[in-house]
N, C-alpha and C positions, 0 to 999 in steps of 0.2 A: 814409664809405669799411667795408664789409661785412667782419669777420672772420670765416671758415667756421672749423672745427673738425674736424681732422683724424678719421677715423672709426677709425683705427686708434690712434692715440696719446693721442687728445682733447686737442691741441696748436692753437694758433693758427694759422691761416693768414690771411697775409696777401695781397692782392691783387695776381694776376699772380706767385705760386709756388704751388707744389704743380701735383698732377695730380690729375684726376677719371677716374670709371672708372662706364662705365655699363653696369648687366647689360643685359640681352636684357629683360628684365619692367619695365625702363623703373626701376629704382632708380640711386641714382646716390650713387657713394662718392667722398670726396675724402679725398687723401692730401695728406699733407705735404710728404714725402720719398718717395725712391725705398723705402728702407729697408722704411716702411711699408705700400708699395704691394709689396714682395713678401713681406714677411710675410704681406700678406692672402693674395696668389694662393698660398701655401704653405700657406694652409687654417690658422693659427696662431690660435689665442684668444687674446683681448689679454689676459681675467686671467689666463693663466697664463707671458706675457711681462714677464719683471718690468721694465723700464723703463717702463713703458707706464703713464696714471694709473690705467688701467681697475686693475691689478694693488697698485698701492699702496692705492686704494681699496677693493678684496677683501680686505686682510690689514690693515685699518685702520690703515695708515701715514701716511696723510692724512686732513686732515677734509672729509666728503663729506658730510655732512648738514649743514649751517649755513644759518640765514635769509639768510644775506650774499648767498647765491649766485642766491636767486630773482630779484634785480637783476637778473640780466645773461642771463635768458632772452629766447630773440629774441619778440618782439612784429612781428605782420604786420600793424597795425593804423594806417592815418594818425593822428598827430596836431598838433594844433593848436598851436604855440610864439609865445609871445611872451619878450619880454628877462627879465622880471621872472622867469616861471616856469623861462628857460634859466639864469639865474644862481642860482636857488634849485637846480636838480636837478645844476648841475656844484660846488655848494657840500657835498651830499648825496654826490653821487659818492667826494669827497675822504674826506669822514668817512666811512664806507662802507669804504673801501680803509684804513684806520687802524684800525675795529674788525676786518676781518677780520684783518687781520697781526696786533694783539696775540692776536687767539683763535689762530692758526694757533702763534702763538708760545708761548702758553699751554700748547697741546693737544702739540705737541711736547715740551716741556720735562715736561710728563708721561709721556708714552710713555717719555723719557730716565732716570727714577725709576727704575723699576725696573730700569733696566741697571745703573746707577750701582752700587743696592744691590748686585745679583750680582757685579758686578768686587768689589767692599768684601768681598763673603765667601769668593769665590773668593781672592782676597791674604791674608782669615786662615789659609783649609784650608791654604794653600802655606805659608807662615809656619810654621803648625803642624807640618810634613811637615817643611821644613826647619831647625828650628831650629838644627841642632847647626853651622849653614854659620855663623849670627851669631854663639851661644856658643859657648864655647871647649868641647869635650869633659868635661873635668871638673868645671867648673862644672853641667853639663846633669847629670851621674850624680850627684852629690852631694846637688842640688836633687831627683831623682827619687828616689833611694833614701828621703833625710832625709820624703818626703812619703809613699813607701810601707812602708817599715819602722815609724813613731813609730807607726800604729794598730795594726799586728800585734804589736807587743813588749808595747805595752800589754794588749791582750789576752790574749796573753800569760802575762804579771804574774799576771794576771786568776784566769786558769786557775789560775797553780802556786799563789795566794793561797789560794782555794778548796779547791785539793787537799790543801796542807799542815796546815788547817784540818778 
């Protein structure tokens, strides 16, 4: 069973699904659904449409340059198989999918770290700005007054002492 990829969104097309568009110059475009076909006819760039894999790859939201993707390349040369190599290949394919899933999860976690940090900073900032909602106004005024007045009073006392001498 040969799985084709959609020209617009890069998703896989199973046999009997999708549509094929052949241009006058002989190039063939395969689309997984009418949505992709219509966007192609409207001459939209897949890298600028947010739901496509090309957009996600261009913006760094998906893992694109990984060595496990090399094994999925389409090869058009006939191979002679025997049972042992077929079993080894199937085991290797399972292991490769495990590795790919781990790498993708790690990539996503690293991408989300910055988001968590930004959310924490934003929460701190809003808490500092709206502290009057959390504490009573009298407590906020006395603490802020004490913090500001004590250094100034000490400086004034020093100046007075210096002037009296």
